[in-house]
VEXDREN-2710 file (C-alpha; in Angstrom, 1 decimal):
% VEXDREN-2710
k/r/px/py/pz
1/UNK/-51.2/23.4/13.6
2/UNK/-48.4/23.5/11.2
3/UNK/-46.6/20.2/10.4
4/UNK/-43.1/19.8/11.6
5/UNK/-40.8/19.3/8.5
6/UNK/-37.7/17.3/9.2
7/UNK/-34.4/19.1/8.6
8/UNK/-32.6/18.3/5.4
9/UNK/-29.2/16.8/5.9
10/UNK/-26.1/17.7/3.8
11/UNK/-23.7/14.8/4.0
12/UNK/-20.5/13.8/2.2
13/UNK/-21.2/12.6/-1.3
14/UNK/-19.9/9.3/-2.4
15/UNK/-17.0/9.5/-4.8
16/UNK/-17.8/8.6/-8.4
17/UNK/-15.3/7.1/-10.8
18/UNK/-13.8/10.4/-11.7
19/UNK/-13.2/11.1/-8.0
20/UNK/-11.6/7.7/-7.4
21/UNK/-9.3/8.2/-10.4
22/UNK/-8.3/11.7/-9.0
23/UNK/-7.3/10.1/-5.7
24/UNK/-5.5/7.4/-7.7
25/UNK/-3.4/10.1/-9.3
26/UNK/-2.2/11.0/-5.8
27/UNK/-1.0/7.4/-5.4
28/UNK/0.7/7.6/-8.8
29/UNK/2.4/10.9/-7.8
30/UNK/3.6/9.4/-4.6
31/UNK/5.0/6.4/-6.4
32/UNK/6.8/8.5/-8.9
33/UNK/8.9/10.1/-6.2
34/UNK/9.5/6.8/-4.3
35/UNK/10.6/4.9/-7.4
36/UNK/13.5/7.4/-8.0
37/UNK/14.6/6.9/-4.4
38/UNK/14.4/3.2/-4.2
39/UNK/15.5/2.4/-7.8
40/UNK/17.4/5.2/-9.6
41/UNK/19.4/6.4/-6.6
42/UNK/20.1/2.9/-5.6
43/UNK/21.7/2.2/-8.9
44/UNK/23.7/5.4/-8.9
45/UNK/25.1/4.6/-5.5
46/UNK/26.1/1.1/-6.4
47/UNK/27.2/1.5/-10.1
48/UNK/28.2/5.0/-10.8
49/UNK/29.7/5.7/-7.4
50/UNK/30.8/2.2/-6.5
51/UNK/29.4/2.3/-3.0
52/UNK/28.5/-0.8/-1.0
53/UNK/25.1/-2.2/-2.0
54/UNK/24.2/-2.5/1.7
55/UNK/24.2/1.3/2.0
56/UNK/21.1/2.0/-0.2
57/UNK/19.5/-1.1/1.3
58/UNK/19.9/0.4/4.8
59/UNK/18.6/3.8/3.8
60/UNK/15.5/2.3/2.2
61/UNK/15.0/0.3/5.4
62/UNK/15.2/3.6/7.3
63/UNK/12.3/5.1/5.3
64/UNK/10.2/2.0/6.0
65/UNK/11.1/2.1/9.8
66/UNK/10.0/5.7/10.0
67/UNK/6.6/4.8/8.8
68/UNK/5.8/3.2/12.2
69/UNK/4.5/6.7/13.0
70/UNK/1.6/6.2/10.6
71/UNK/-0.9/5.7/13.4
72/UNK/0.1/9.1/14.8
73/UNK/-0.6/10.7/11.5
74/UNK/-3.9/8.9/11.3
75/UNK/-4.9/10.2/14.8
76/UNK/-4.1/13.7/13.8
77/UNK/-6.4/13.6/10.8
78/UNK/-9.1/11.9/13.0
79/UNK/-9.0/14.8/15.4
80/UNK/-8.9/17.5/12.7
81/UNK/-11.7/15.8/10.7
82/UNK/-10.0/16.4/7.4
83/UNK/-7.6/14.3/5.3
84/UNK/-6.7/16.5/2.3
85/UNK/-4.3/18.8/4.3
86/UNK/-2.4/15.7/5.5
87/UNK/-2.2/14.4/2.0
88/UNK/-0.9/17.7/0.6
89/UNK/1.5/18.3/3.6
90/UNK/2.8/14.7/3.3
91/UNK/3.4/15.1/-0.4
92/UNK/5.3/18.4/0.3
93/UNK/7.6/16.6/2.8
94/UNK/8.0/13.7/0.5
95/UNK/9.0/15.9/-2.4
96/UNK/11.5/17.8/-0.3
97/UNK/12.9/14.5/1.0
98/UNK/13.2/13.2/-2.5
99/UNK/15.3/16.1/-3.7
100/UNK/17.5/16.0/-0.6
101/UNK/18.1/12.3/-1.3
102/UNK/19.5/13.1/-4.7
103/UNK/21.7/15.9/-3.2
104/UNK/22.9/13.5/-0.5
105/UNK/23.7/10.8/-3.1
106/UNK/25.9/13.3/-5.0
107/UNK/27.5/14.5/-1.7
108/UNK/28.3/10.9/-0.7
109/UNK/31.1/10.7/-3.2
110/UNK/32.7/14.0/-2.4
111/UNK/32.2/14.1/1.4
112/UNK/31.0/10.8/2.6
113/UNK/30.3/11.7/6.3
114/UNK/28.2/14.8/5.4
115/UNK/26.5/12.9/2.6
116/UNK/25.6/10.1/4.9
117/UNK/24.2/12.5/7.5
118/UNK/22.1/14.3/4.9
119/UNK/21.0/11.0/3.4
120/UNK/19.7/9.7/6.8
121/UNK/17.8/13.0/7.3
122/UNK/16.4/12.9/3.7
123/UNK/15.2/9.3/4.0
124/UNK/13.5/10.0/7.3
125/UNK/11.7/12.9/5.5
126/UNK/10.6/10.4/2.8
127/UNK/9.2/8.0/5.3
128/UNK/7.3/10.8/7.1
129/UNK/5.9/12.1/3.8
130/UNK/4.8/8.6/2.6
131/UNK/3.3/7.9/6.0
132/UNK/1.3/11.1/6.2
133/UNK/0.1/11.2/2.6
134/UNK/-0.5/7.5/2.2
135/UNK/-2.4/6.9/5.4
136/UNK/-4.7/9.9/4.9
137/UNK/-5.3/9.0/1.2
138/UNK/-6.5/5.5/2.1
139/UNK/-8.7/6.8/4.9
140/UNK/-10.3/9.3/2.6
141/UNK/-11.0/6.6/0.1
142/UNK/-12.5/4.4/2.9
143/UNK/-14.8/7.3/3.9
144/UNK/-16.0/8.3/0.5
145/UNK/-16.1/5.1/-1.6
146/UNK/-19.3/3.0/-1.6
147/UNK/-19.2/-0.7/-0.8
148/UNK/-19.9/-1.8/-4.4
149/UNK/-16.9/0.2/-5.7
150/UNK/-14.2/-0.6/-3.1
151/UNK/-12.6/-3.5/-5.0
152/UNK/-12.5/-1.5/-8.2
153/UNK/-11.1/1.5/-6.2
154/UNK/-8.3/-0.6/-4.8
155/UNK/-7.5/-1.9/-8.3
156/UNK/-7.4/1.6/-9.7
157/UNK/-5.1/2.7/-6.9
158/UNK/-2.6/-0.1/-7.5
159/UNK/-2.7/0.2/-11.2
160/UNK/-2.1/4.0/-11.2
161/UNK/0.7/3.5/-8.6
162/UNK/2.5/1.1/-10.9
163/UNK/1.8/3.4/-13.8
164/UNK/3.5/6.1/-11.9
165/UNK/6.5/3.8/-11.3
166/UNK/6.7/2.9/-15.0
167/UNK/6.2/6.4/-16.5
168/UNK/8.7/8.0/-14.1
169/UNK/11.3/5.3/-14.6
170/UNK/11.1/5.6/-18.4
171/UNK/11.1/9.4/-18.4
172/UNK/13.8/9.9/-15.8
173/UNK/15.9/7.3/-17.5
174/UNK/15.7/9.2/-20.8
175/UNK/16.7/12.6/-19.3
176/UNK/19.5/11.1/-17.1
177/UNK/21.6/10.1/-20.2
178/UNK/24.4/11.1/-20.2
179/UNK/24.7/11.0/-16.4
180/UNK/26.0/13.8/-14.4
181/UNK/25.5/14.7/-10.7
182/UNK/23.9/18.0/-11.6
183/UNK/21.5/16.4/-14.0
184/UNK/20.5/13.8/-11.4
185/UNK/19.5/16.6/-8.9
186/UNK/17.7/18.6/-11.6
187/UNK/15.7/15.7/-12.9
188/UNK/14.7/14.6/-9.4
189/UNK/13.7/18.1/-8.4
190/UNK/11.5/18.6/-11.5
191/UNK/9.9/15.2/-11.0
192/UNK/9.2/15.9/-7.3
193/UNK/7.7/19.3/-8.2
194/UNK/5.4/17.9/-10.9
195/UNK/4.3/15.0/-8.6
196/UNK/3.4/17.5/-5.8
197/UNK/1.4/19.7/-8.2
198/UNK/-0.5/16.7/-9.5
199/UNK/-1.3/15.5/-6.0
200/UNK/-2.4/19.0/-4.8
201/UNK/-4.6/19.4/-7.9
202/UNK/-6.1/15.9/-7.5
203/UNK/-7.3/16.5/-3.9
204/UNK/-8.5/20.1/-4.5
205/UNK/-12.1/20.4/-3.1
206/UNK/-12.4/16.6/-3.0
207/UNK/-13.7/16.8/0.6
208/UNK/-16.2/19.6/0.0
209/UNK/-18.8/17.7/-2.1
210/UNK/-22.0/17.1/-0.3
211/UNK/-25.4/15.6/-1.1
212/UNK/-28.6/16.9/0.6
213/UNK/-31.2/14.4/1.6
214/UNK/-33.8/13.6/4.3
215/UNK/-32.5/12.5/7.7
216/UNK/-31.8/8.8/8.0
217/UNK/-32.9/6.4/10.7
218/UNK/-30.6/6.3/13.8
219/UNK/-27.7/3.9/13.5
220/UNK/-28.6/0.5/14.8
221/UNK/-32.2/0.7/13.8
222/UNK/-33.7/-1.9/11.5
223/UNK/-33.6/0.4/8.5
224/UNK/-30.1/1.7/9.1
225/UNK/-27.4/0.8/6.7
226/UNK/-26.8/1.1/3.0
227/UNK/-27.5/-2.3/1.5
228/UNK/-27.2/-0.9/-2.0
229/UNK/-23.7/0.2/-1.4
230/UNK/-24.4/3.7/-2.9
231/UNK/-23.3/5.5/0.2
232/UNK/-19.8/5.1/1.5
233/UNK/-19.3/4.3/5.2
234/UNK/-19.2/7.8/6.7
235/UNK/-16.9/9.3/9.2
236/UNK/-18.5/9.0/12.5
237/UNK/-18.4/11.6/15.2
238/UNK/-15.3/13.6/15.8
239/UNK/-13.5/11.6/18.5
240/UNK/-13.3/12.9/22.0
241/UNK/-10.1/14.7/22.8
242/UNK/-7.8/11.9/24.0
243/UNK/-4.1/11.4/23.8
244/UNK/-2.7/9.4/20.9
245/UNK/-1.6/6.6/23.2
246/UNK/-5.1/6.2/24.5
247/UNK/-6.6/6.2/21.0
248/UNK/-4.1/3.6/19.8
249/UNK/-4.8/1.4/22.9
250/UNK/-8.5/1.6/22.1
251/UNK/-7.9/0.4/18.5
252/UNK/-5.5/-2.4/19.5
253/UNK/-8.0/-3.6/22.1
254/UNK/-10.5/-4.2/19.3
255/UNK/-10.3/-7.9/18.3
256/UNK/-11.1/-7.2/14.7
257/UNK/-8.5/-4.5/14.3
258/UNK/-5.9/-6.6/16.0
259/UNK/-6.6/-9.7/13.8
260/UNK/-6.5/-7.6/10.7
261/UNK/-3.2/-6.0/11.7
262/UNK/-1.7/-9.5/12.1
263/UNK/-3.1/-10.5/8.7
264/UNK/-1.5/-7.4/7.1
265/UNK/1.9/-8.1/8.7
266/UNK/2.1/-11.9/7.8
267/UNK/0.8/-11.4/4.3
268/UNK/3.0/-8.5/3.4
269/UNK/6.0/-10.2/5.0
270/UNK/5.5/-13.2/2.7
271/UNK/4.8/-10.9/-0.3
272/UNK/7.9/-8.8/0.1
273/UNK/10.2/-11.7/1.0
274/UNK/9.8/-13.3/-2.4
275/UNK/10.6/-10.3/-4.5
276/UNK/14.3/-10.3/-4.0
277/UNK/14.9/-14.0/-4.5
278/UNK/12.8/-15.1/-7.5
279/UNK/15.3/-14.0/-10.1
280/UNK/18.4/-15.4/-8.2
281/UNK/16.4/-18.7/-7.8
282/UNK/15.7/-19.0/-11.5
283/UNK/19.4/-18.3/-12.3
284/UNK/21.0/-20.5/-9.7
285/UNK/18.6/-23.5/-9.9
286/UNK/17.4/-23.4/-13.5
287/UNK/20.4/-21.7/-15.2
288/UNK/18.4/-18.8/-16.5
289/UNK/20.4/-16.0/-18.1
290/UNK/19.9/-12.4/-17.0
291/UNK/17.5/-11.7/-19.8
292/UNK/15.5/-14.8/-19.1
293/UNK/15.3/-14.0/-15.4
294/UNK/14.2/-10.4/-16.2
295/UNK/11.4/-11.8/-18.5
296/UNK/10.3/-14.2/-15.8
297/UNK/10.0/-11.2/-13.4
298/UNK/8.0/-9.4/-16.1
299/UNK/5.7/-12.4/-16.4
300/UNK/5.1/-12.3/-12.7
301/UNK/4.2/-8.6/-12.7
302/UNK/1.9/-9.0/-15.6
303/UNK/0.1/-11.8/-13.7
304/UNK/-0.2/-9.5/-10.7
305/UNK/-2.1/-7.0/-12.9
306/UNK/-4.4/-9.8/-14.1
307/UNK/-5.2/-10.8/-10.5
308/UNK/-5.9/-7.2/-9.5
309/UNK/-8.2/-6.6/-12.4
310/UNK/-10.0/-9.9/-11.8
311/UNK/-10.9/-8.9/-8.3
312/UNK/-12.0/-5.4/-9.3
313/UNK/-14.3/-6.8/-12.0
314/UNK/-15.6/-9.7/-9.8
315/UNK/-16.5/-7.5/-6.8
316/UNK/-17.6/-4.3/-8.7
317/UNK/-19.3/-5.6/-11.8
318/UNK/-23.0/-5.9/-12.5
319/UNK/-22.8/-9.5/-11.2
320/UNK/-20.8/-9.7/-8.1
321/UNK/-18.8/-12.9/-7.6
322/UNK/-17.7/-13.6/-4.0
323/UNK/-16.8/-11.1/-1.2
324/UNK/-13.7/-9.2/-0.4
325/UNK/-13.1/-11.5/2.5
326/UNK/-13.4/-14.6/0.3
327/UNK/-11.0/-13.2/-2.3
328/UNK/-8.5/-12.2/0.4
329/UNK/-8.5/-15.6/2.0
330/UNK/-8.4/-17.3/-1.4
331/UNK/-5.6/-15.2/-2.7
332/UNK/-3.4/-16.0/0.4
333/UNK/-4.1/-19.7/0.1
334/UNK/-3.4/-19.7/-3.7
335/UNK/-0.2/-17.8/-3.1
336/UNK/0.9/-20.5/-0.6
337/UNK/0.1/-23.3/-3.1
338/UNK/2.0/-21.5/-5.8
339/UNK/5.1/-21.2/-3.5
340/UNK/4.8/-24.9/-2.8
341/UNK/4.8/-25.5/-6.5
342/UNK/8.0/-23.5/-6.8
343/UNK/9.5/-25.7/-4.1
344/UNK/8.5/-28.9/-6.0
345/UNK/9.8/-27.5/-9.3
346/UNK/13.3/-27.7/-8.0
347/UNK/13.0/-31.5/-7.8
348/UNK/11.7/-31.8/-11.4
349/UNK/14.7/-30.1/-13.0
350/UNK/14.6/-28.4/-16.4
351/UNK/11.2/-30.0/-17.2
352/UNK/9.5/-28.2/-14.3
353/UNK/6.7/-25.8/-15.2
354/UNK/8.6/-22.8/-13.6
355/UNK/6.9/-20.1/-15.7
356/UNK/3.5/-21.6/-14.9
357/UNK/4.2/-21.6/-11.2
358/UNK/5.5/-18.0/-11.3
359/UNK/2.4/-16.9/-13.3
360/UNK/0.1/-18.5/-10.8
361/UNK/2.0/-16.8/-7.9
362/UNK/1.6/-13.5/-9.6
363/UNK/-2.2/-13.9/-10.1
364/UNK/-2.6/-15.0/-6.5
365/UNK/-0.6/-12.1/-5.2
366/UNK/-2.6/-9.6/-7.2
367/UNK/-5.9/-11.1/-6.0
368/UNK/-5.0/-11.0/-2.3
369/UNK/-3.4/-7.5/-2.6
370/UNK/-6.4/-5.8/-4.1
371/UNK/-8.9/-7.7/-1.9
372/UNK/-6.8/-6.7/1.2
373/UNK/-6.8/-3.0/0.3
374/UNK/-10.6/-3.2/-0.3
375/UNK/-11.0/-4.9/3.1
376/UNK/-8.9/-2.1/4.8
377/UNK/-11.3/0.4/3.3
378/UNK/-14.3/-1.5/4.5
379/UNK/-13.0/-2.1/8.1
380/UNK/-11.5/1.3/8.8
381/UNK/-14.6/2.5/10.7
382/UNK/-15.3/-0.6/12.8
383/UNK/-15.0/-0.3/16.5
384/UNK/-14.6/2.9/18.5
385/UNK/-16.0/6.0/16.7
386/UNK/-13.7/8.4/15.0
387/UNK/-10.6/6.2/15.0
388/UNK/-10.5/5.4/11.2
389/UNK/-7.2/7.2/10.8
390/UNK/-5.6/5.3/13.7
391/UNK/-6.7/2.0/12.3
392/UNK/-5.5/2.7/8.8
393/UNK/-2.2/4.0/10.3
394/UNK/-1.8/0.8/12.4
395/UNK/-2.3/-1.4/9.3
396/UNK/0.1/0.9/7.3
397/UNK/2.7/0.6/10.0
398/UNK/2.4/-3.2/10.0
399/UNK/2.8/-3.2/6.2
400/UNK/5.9/-0.9/6.4
401/UNK/7.5/-3.1/9.1
402/UNK/6.8/-6.2/7.0
403/UNK/8.4/-4.7/3.9
404/UNK/11.4/-3.6/5.9
405/UNK/11.9/-7.1/7.3
406/UNK/10.8/-9.0/4.2
407/UNK/13.8/-8.5/2.0
408/UNK/16.2/-9.3/4.9
409/UNK/14.1/-12.3/5.9
410/UNK/14.1/-13.9/2.4
411/UNK/17.7/-13.2/1.4
412/UNK/19.2/-13.9/4.8
413/UNK/17.6/-17.4/5.1
414/UNK/18.6/-18.2/1.5
415/UNK/22.2/-17.3/2.2
416/UNK/22.4/-19.1/5.5
417/UNK/20.7/-22.3/4.1
418/UNK/23.0/-22.3/1.0
419/UNK/26.1/-22.1/3.2
420/UNK/24.8/-24.8/5.7
421/UNK/23.2/-27.2/3.2
422/UNK/25.5/-26.6/0.2
423/UNK/22.6/-26.6/-2.2
424/UNK/20.9/-23.6/-3.7
425/UNK/17.8/-25.5/-4.6
426/UNK/17.3/-26.8/-1.1
427/UNK/17.9/-23.3/0.4
428/UNK/15.4/-21.6/-1.9
429/UNK/12.9/-24.5/-1.2
430/UNK/13.1/-23.7/2.6
431/UNK/12.5/-20.0/1.9
432/UNK/9.5/-20.7/-0.3
433/UNK/8.0/-23.1/2.3
434/UNK/8.5/-20.5/5.0
435/UNK/6.7/-17.9/2.8
436/UNK/3.9/-20.3/2.1
437/UNK/3.5/-20.8/5.9
438/UNK/3.3/-17.1/6.4
439/UNK/0.5/-16.8/3.7
440/UNK/-1.4/-19.6/5.4
441/UNK/-1.1/-17.8/8.8
442/UNK/-2.4/-14.6/7.1
443/UNK/-5.3/-16.5/5.6
444/UNK/-6.3/-17.8/9.0
445/UNK/-6.3/-14.3/10.5
446/UNK/-8.3/-13.0/7.5
447/UNK/-10.8/-15.8/7.8
448/UNK/-11.4/-15.0/11.4
449/UNK/-12.0/-11.3/10.8
450/UNK/-15.7/-10.8/10.6
451/UNK/-17.3/-8.8/7.8
452/UNK/-17.8/-5.1/8.7
453/UNK/-21.1/-3.8/9.8
454/UNK/-22.5/-1.1/7.6
455/UNK/-23.5/2.2/9.2
456/UNK/-25.8/4.8/7.7
457/UNK/-24.4/8.2/6.6
458/UNK/-26.7/10.0/8.9
459/UNK/-24.3/9.3/11.8
460/UNK/-21.5/11.2/10.2
461/UNK/-19.9/14.1/12.0
462/UNK/-19.5/15.8/8.6
463/UNK/-23.3/16.2/8.2
464/UNK/-24.7/19.6/8.8
465/UNK/-28.3/20.7/9.1
466/UNK/-29.6/23.1/6.5
467/UNK/-33.0/25.0/6.4
END
């Protein structure tokens, strides 16, 4: 009697460092288009064309609001079982939207009604492109990055995204002098084309790599799981054919997904609300000049980098320090304490350690941000099978809503309190205390979200039997 030889299983290979950097380049390419839309075109509308500052603010809010459809994009990639087409397609829509945004900006001066109509359409395209590409990119990372590398992967994604911002802003700024409407459109079009080609090249064949090995124990058995963290959490079975509303309801009914959604919303609301008021705070309360305020903002961003890198090294180095959950909760609590420090600084006057408080806030923000992205990747497959895209889309939508509301939340409260109390210091103190409370709420939700259960790659729908 011949022995029965178990079938060998070909399963998705875990991404190595090169693969993670490749996907990070997609994030950099995405950021390079977005920074032109949210920064360069904003300045052109307000300065060169003397349009009301509220106009670009409302258009940026439109691109955030459109991203509420992220769960729908995630569901589409869940059903199709592939993420790369959604990334490439989203980048194509984003690139087209970016070029149309530049054209609309030029048209606003000559024919305002037509320019505004085109701008609304273009910013909707930008939101759709960011939603489709960004959601599928994070899901792909969640599927293909091992547990031990998630924190480092999140750090690489953030660092490359900021690098995309910086490189694009510097390069575009060089080629836009002297300014002309034609040059604005040309530079934007070239940047969008290059970004799309980089993203398309970065995801080429990234989903095709497989590793062949013996069948693994069934999920749920005593030997199931990947304690070593070498294998990424795989995609589970292709979800049964259900309507998007049903899939979204299933995910929202999961306590862990619901708590994590609330964590993302509260933390990102607090994070985005502080960005627009820190420099005005330093100027109105401490008398900082424009140059001093700008350097203070630079100090904060440098500290954010330090916090990000710290988490990446702590959770991915040879000696792991803490868990993603612990770093997430700790980063939120530390951010709240730093904001309280800014509140107290107003009472200390010129002797207050303002730069120290801002540096501490930046480090804490960087810690929680990277740990949160790593936690998203770890939790994407918890709950009902085949809903990773819907979960990631839900969390992305919560982040987009929070960013859209954050700037309005912080600036509006500051303005109202300054008018009511007649004191800039007291007004900013109230805003900082409100943001600290939001970070503490976020920490509570993060603390009550249990650690994800590992599953073995043998359960993946992407595995195929070879002979």
